[in-house]
Structures are given as C-alpha cells and as structure tokens.
C-alpha positions as CSV (number, residue, x, y, z in Angstrom):
1,M,27.0,-31.8,-47.0
2,A,26.5,-29.3,-44.2
3,A,23.1,-27.7,-44.0
4,S,22.8,-23.9,-44.6
5,L,22.0,-21.7,-41.6
6,Y,18.6,-21.4,-43.2
7,E,18.0,-25.1,-43.0
8,H,19.8,-25.5,-39.7
9,Y,17.5,-23.1,-37.9
10,G,14.2,-23.9,-39.5
11,G,13.9,-22.1,-42.8
12,F,11.5,-19.3,-43.7
13,A,9.7,-19.4,-40.3
14,I,12.8,-18.6,-38.3
15,A,13.9,-15.9,-40.8
16,S,10.4,-14.3,-40.5
17,R,10.5,-14.4,-36.7
18,I,14.0,-12.9,-36.7
19,V,12.9,-10.0,-38.9
20,M,9.8,-9.3,-36.8
21,A,11.8,-9.2,-33.6
22,F,14.5,-7.1,-35.2
23,Y,12.0,-4.5,-36.4
24,D,10.5,-4.4,-32.9
25,K,13.9,-3.3,-31.7
26,V,14.5,-0.9,-34.6
27,L,11.2,0.9,-34.1
28,D,12.1,1.4,-30.4
29,S,15.5,2.8,-31.3
30,D,16.0,6.6,-31.0
31,V,18.6,6.4,-33.7
32,L,16.7,4.3,-36.3
33,A,12.9,4.8,-35.8
34,A,12.8,8.0,-37.8
35,Y,13.9,6.2,-41.0
36,F,10.7,4.2,-40.9
37,E,8.1,6.8,-40.1
38,D,6.5,6.7,-43.6
39,T,7.3,3.1,-44.4
40,D,4.8,0.3,-45.2
41,M,6.2,-2.0,-42.5
42,R,4.4,-5.1,-43.8
43,R,6.1,-4.7,-47.2
44,L,9.4,-3.9,-45.6
45,V,9.2,-7.0,-43.3
46,D,8.4,-9.1,-46.4
47,H,11.5,-7.8,-48.2
48,Q,13.7,-8.1,-45.2
49,T,12.6,-11.6,-44.6
50,K,13.7,-12.5,-48.1
51,F,17.0,-10.7,-47.5
52,V,17.7,-12.5,-44.2
53,T,16.7,-15.7,-45.9
54,S,19.4,-15.1,-48.5
55,L,22.0,-14.2,-45.8
56,M,21.2,-17.5,-44.1
57,G,21.8,-19.5,-47.3
58,G,18.1,-19.8,-48.3
59,P,16.5,-19.4,-51.7
60,A,16.0,-15.6,-51.9
61,S,18.8,-13.3,-53.1
62,Y,19.6,-9.7,-53.4
63,T,22.3,-8.1,-55.6
64,D,24.6,-5.4,-54.4
65,E,23.0,-3.1,-56.9
66,M,19.6,-3.7,-55.5
67,L,20.8,-3.0,-52.0
68,R,22.5,0.2,-53.1
69,Q,19.4,1.5,-54.9
70,I,17.1,0.6,-52.0
71,H,19.2,2.5,-49.5
72,Q,20.5,5.4,-51.6
73,R,17.6,7.8,-50.9
74,L,17.7,7.2,-47.1
75,A,20.8,9.2,-46.2
76,I,22.1,6.5,-43.8
77,D,25.2,7.4,-41.8
78,D,27.8,5.2,-40.1
79,A,26.2,5.6,-36.6
80,S,22.8,4.5,-37.9
81,F,24.4,1.5,-39.7
82,D,26.3,0.6,-36.5
83,E,23.0,0.7,-34.5
84,M,21.3,-1.5,-37.0
85,A,24.1,-4.0,-36.9
86,R,24.1,-4.0,-33.0
87,L,20.3,-4.6,-33.0
88,F,20.6,-7.3,-35.6
89,R,23.2,-9.1,-33.4
90,A,21.1,-8.7,-30.3
91,T,18.1,-10.1,-32.2
92,L,20.0,-13.1,-33.4
93,E,21.3,-13.8,-29.9
94,T,17.7,-13.9,-28.6
95,F,17.1,-16.8,-30.9
96,A,19.8,-18.9,-29.2
97,M,21.9,-19.0,-32.3
98,E,25.4,-20.4,-32.0
99,P,27.9,-17.6,-31.6
100,E,29.8,-18.5,-34.8
101,H,26.5,-18.3,-36.7
102,V,25.7,-14.9,-35.2
103,E,29.2,-13.7,-36.2
104,A,28.7,-15.1,-39.7
105,L,25.4,-13.3,-40.2
106,V,26.5,-10.0,-38.7
107,S,29.6,-10.2,-40.9
108,E,27.4,-10.6,-44.0
109,I,25.6,-7.4,-43.0
110,T,28.7,-5.4,-42.2
111,S,30.3,-6.5,-45.4
112,R,27.6,-4.5,-47.2
113,R,28.2,-1.2,-45.3
114,D,29.4,0.6,-48.4
115,L,26.2,-0.3,-50.2
116,I,24.0,1.0,-47.4
117,V,25.8,4.0,-45.9
118,T,25.5,7.0,-48.1
119,V,26.4,9.9,-45.7
120,K,30.1,10.1,-44.9
C-alpha cells in the first residue's frame, strides 16, 4: 500500500513547517495580509496545520460545511483566492516536493474555491 503524502514527507512536522512558511508569504502579500490583521495567528496556524494534514492524507479532517462557515464572513474574492493558491504552490515547491504531489495538493485547495470565495 502506498504511503500518504503525509507519511511520505514526514507527518505532522512537515505539515507544520509548510503552514508556517506559507503564512510568512501570506503576511507579506499586499493582496492577503489585510485578511489577517485581527487574527490570532497561533490559533490560525494550528487550524491550518490540521487542514494541510488532512489534505496530505493525515488524520485531521475538515468538512465542506466547516470550510464554508469559517470563510463566509471574510468576503474573499477570486483574486485573493488565486493569490493564496499561488503562494501555497510556491511554499510547497520550497519543500522540494515532487511536482505531481504539489499539483495534487494545489488541486485539493482549488477544488474548494466555491466554499471559500464569497464575493463574485
């Protein structure tokens, strides 16, 4: 049986490092930084680490309804979502992930666009 990406890349430790590196990029983004001005980043990083863990096939999981509720109040538009996906891809690439694994994880994120984008 093939290992999940979570197992393949080192489990929770790698998911945590990916999320930390991702938010370093997000907070430097002119497009995204404003979304996080009043955010408890420690709490957000914890939640996002669990989310990335689930995307990688690890033990945590998030339902579509949870994602919709979490993002509903944020008024996220397509341009912001695209910037987030671009930064997520760039972050994964800095961890020397195999290209097909990067594509799989970015695809997992982009497949959830309609749950996250609320401004059309």
